[in-house]
N, C-alpha and C positions, 0 to 999 in steps of 0.2 A: 799464602797462595789465593789468588782472585780468579774465578771461573766464569765465564759469561756464555750462557746458552741462548741460541736462537733458532727461529724456525717459523714455520707458517702457523696459521692459528686453529687448525683442526686436531681431534684426538689424535691422529695418525702421527702428528709431529709432537703433539706435548707429552703423551704417554711414555714414548721412548726416552724422552729427555728427563722425565720423572724417574725412570727406572735407573738412568746412569747416575743422577743425583743421588739417589739412594745407595748405589753402589760406592759413590764418592763418600759418602757418611761411614760406610762400613769400612773404609780403607783407613789405616792408622795415619797414612801420609797427608790425608785431606780430611779427616774427620772434623777439623777446625777450619776448613776452607770457607772463604766468603764465596757464595754462589748467587748468581742473579740471571734472571731471564729478561730479554729484551726483545718483543715481538707482539704480533697480535694475541692477546690473552684474555679478552674479555669473558668472565665466567669461569676462569681457571685459576684465579689467582689463590683460591683457598687450596687447591690441589698443589701448588707450588709450595706455598706456606707450610704444608704438612710435613714437606721434606727439607725444610730450612732454605728456601730458595726465595730471593725477593724479586718479584715480578714487576715490569714496567710495560704498560701496554704501548705499543707501537702503532701508530695511524700511518698506514701506506698503501699504495695501489698494488694492483695485480698486473704482472706482465703477462699478456696473452700471445698465444701463437695463432689466433685467428682473428679476423675483422669483428669489432664490437663497438658500439657506441659508448659502452661504458668506460673503455680506454680514454675517452676525453675527460672523465672524471679522474680517472685514476692516475692520470700523469702528474696533475698538481699535488694529488696525495703523496705520490712516490717522492716528489720534491720535499714535502713536509716529512716522511719517512726518513730521508737523509739527514735533515736538520735534526731531528730527535735521535737518531743514531749517533751522529756526531757528538751531540751534547752529552748522552748518556755514557760513550766510550771515553770522552774526554774527562768527565767527571769521575769515572771509575778506574779507567785504564787497566783491564784485566792482564793476567798472564797469559791466557790463550781463549780463544773463541771455538766453541763447539756448535757446529751448524747442522740442523735436520733438513735444511733445505725448506722449499716453500717460499712463496712470495714475500713473507714476512721476514726472511733471512737475508734478502739481497741487499738492501741498504746497509745492514749490520756489517755483513762480510766485506763489502766494498770499503766501508770505513775502517775496518779492522785491519785490512791490507794496506790502506793509506798510513796507518799508525805503526805498521810493521808488527803487528800482532799475530803470533802463530795461529792458524786456523786449522781445525780438524774437522772435515765434513763427513756427514753420514748420508749414504743413499740406501734407503729401504727397500727399493723396488728393483725387480730383475731389468727394468729399462728406466734410466736416469731421467729424473724430472727436469724441465726447463731451467730452474734455478741452479740446480747442482752442475748442470753442462755449461751454463754462462759463467759460474763461479769456479769451476774446477782449477783454473789457471791460478788462483789465489789460494788455494788450499795447499798445506804442506802434505796432508795424506788424506786419502778419500776411503772410507771405510764402506764395505758393501755387505749386503744381508745374503743375496743369492750368490750361488756358484756360477761359474761361465763367465764368458767374455763380456765386457761392457766396452764395445769399440767407441761410445760416444764420450768415454772418459780417459784421461791419460793413464796408460797402462803401468807406467813406473810409479804411480802414486797410489795404486789399489792395494788394499789388503782386506781380505774377507774375514769378518769376525762375527758375523750375524746381525740380527735386529734386536736391540734391547726391549724387552717387554715387561709388563707387570708380572711378578710371579703369582699365578691363579692357583697352583698347585694346592690341595688342601692342607691346612695347617694341623688339623685334628681329625678324627674319625668323620666319615661322610654323613651328614644328616640325612635321615631317610626322607623320601619325597611325599610319604603319606599315602602311596598308590602302589599297586602292583603293575600298573602300566608303565612300559619303557617310556623313557623321557627324552624328548628332543629339543634342544636349544636352537632358537633361532635368532641369528644377529644381523643387524643391518648396519653396525657402526654406531657412532654417537648421534648421527642425524636420522637413522632409520634408512631404509632402503625400500623404494616405492615398489619396485618389481616384485621383490621378494614378499613384501606385505601383501600385495595383491594376489599373488599365488596361493599365499597361505589362507587369506580371507575366504577365498573361493572353495578352499578344500578343509575348512575347519571341521565340519561335521564328520567327513570321512575319516580325518586324522585322528580327532580325539575319541573316535570309537575305538581305536586301538592304541592310542598313545596319549600320554600327556605332553602338552606343548608350553614351554616357557619361552616368550616372545619379546624381545627387546624391539619396540615398534619406532622409538625415536619420537622427540617432543610433538614434531607436526602430525604425527599419524596416530595419536593417542585417540582423537574422537573417532576416527573410523574404526581403530580397534574395538572401541567400546561399543559402537553400533554392531560390528559383526559379532561380538560376544553376546549381545542381547537377542540377536536373531537365531543364535544356536538353539537346538533342542535343551529343554531345561536340564535334562539328565547328564548332559555332556558339558555343560558350562563349567563346572569345578575342574575340568582337564585341560582348561585354556586360560593361561596366566600372562595376560599382556601387561608390560611394563615401559614406561615412557624410557626409562634409562635404568641402567644396573650398575650400581656402586661397586667398589673394588670387592667388598665382603660378599655383596649380592651375586656378583659375577663368579666368584670363587665358589660359592655353594652351587650355583646353576651349573657351573662345569663338572664339579664333583659328582652331581646327580645326572648328568647327561650321558645318555647312551650314543648318541649322534648330535652332531653340530651341524647347522645350515647357516652359510655366512657368505658374504661377498669375499673377495680375493685380494684385499689389501694386504700389505705385508705385516702390518701390525696383527690382524685377525689371524694369519697363517701361522705366524711364530707363536702366538698365544696359545691357539689350538694345538700345535705341535708340541709345545712345551707341557701342556696338561695331558697329552697324549691320547686324544680323542678322535674317532672315525669322523670324517665330515663330507658333506656334499658342498662344493663351492659354486657359486654362480657370479662369475666375474662381470663388474659393470663394463658394459662393451664400449661406453663413451668415456672410459677412463683416460687421461693423457697419455698419447703414445700406446694406447692399448696394454698398458703395463699390468692392468689386473688380470688380463687373460694370460699373458705371460707367466705371471706368478703361478696362476693355477696350473698352467701347463706343466711347470717345473716340479710342482709339489704333487701333481698326479703321477708323473713319471717316476717320483719316488715311492709310489704305491700308498700314499697317505690319504688320498681323496678320491671321489667321483666328482668329476667336472661335468657342469652343464651350462653350455654357453651358446645355444641356440638364440638368434635374436629375439624370438618370441616364444619362449617356454610356454607350454598349457600346463595348467593344474594337473592333468592327468599324467604328463611327463614327470612332474615333481613327485607325484605319488608313486609311479613305477621306480623311479631312483630310490625312494625311501625304502620301500619294501625290499628292492634288490640288496640294499645294505642290510637292513634290519632283520631279514629272514635267514641271514647267514653270520652265527657267531663266529664262525672261523675266519670270515671275511672281515668282520669288525676288530677281530684281534689282530689279524695281519696289518690291518690299516692302523690300528693303534701303535703298533711296534714301529712301522714305518714313519709314524709321525714324530715318535720320540726320538727316532734316529736322524730325523731332519732337524729337529731343534737345536739350538744353540744355548743352552742354560746359562752359560757364563758370559754370554755376549755383554751383557752390562758391565761387568767387572772387567772383561778385557779391554772395552772401550774407555772405560774411567782410567785404566792404567796407561793405554795411549794418550789420553788427553793430558795425564799426569806428565809423561815423558816430554811432551811438547812444551807444556808450562815451564819445565825446569831448563829449557835450553836457552 
């Protein structure tokens, strides 16, 4: 059996595919299956290699829903992407294609449809992305993460199985943090989140006086984090730990130690936080495509699993109040943690893998 994965180039597309690939390896029917990824994947090839997936970088353009001069460059790049996709699929001819959406998936899915290869699509967010909406007609089935209606997708093709995420649950005993202060884990995705970072930098002295902060700042924000760290009172510096990026083991340890998580509201972050059962404060990116992060956070908040802050201009004091509101009530944190675990779909990767196998065998 030969399985081809495709998707855009961000961690939000890549990490779910890796989770599904791992589930494939754990399934006796596909333990020896040939798996490959075709899509934007610079810097991620090692991640794929670890789970036995051959990765081929695809150069392609982005389909935008707004006027941009960059579209003039992306149109010829899209043509290049179609040529690459045609070659990779012709040479490998998979039994099924699993698409996570994103601009990188567009040429691959269209070419797969031309070759009459079954396509299983996955939509992570509560509002479907532009690529999945455009390509829905080509998919045999569309797997969604969130409950509720997706009027932008064909209802007869939808099945809700959840969002496949890395299993960040601790494998052994939780390693002590080395301090008696409660730990707050602050995440901004693989690229960092400017708004969250700035809010945190302005509040570091007040926060570290009471809490230990582990902060994934993103590669672009390392210098700013280092400068903020240096400007802190010397006695508080040990309680702020900025990291450019947390690998899987570091993230697993950080989740295990965390009493509270502060994050954007991408689907990957939400389902990962839910899986580890941590209370959270979500700050949606208001400029996310179609407002999907805000809707994601609304659904998660309705489940009782988080506190949502989505004012266009959140002030540091508002963030401080929200943190205190959650941290001062152990009962509330416990309730949020239970709601998070109820919201999670721990078997999503396995269920999606089974669906892919089903269509590969048709």
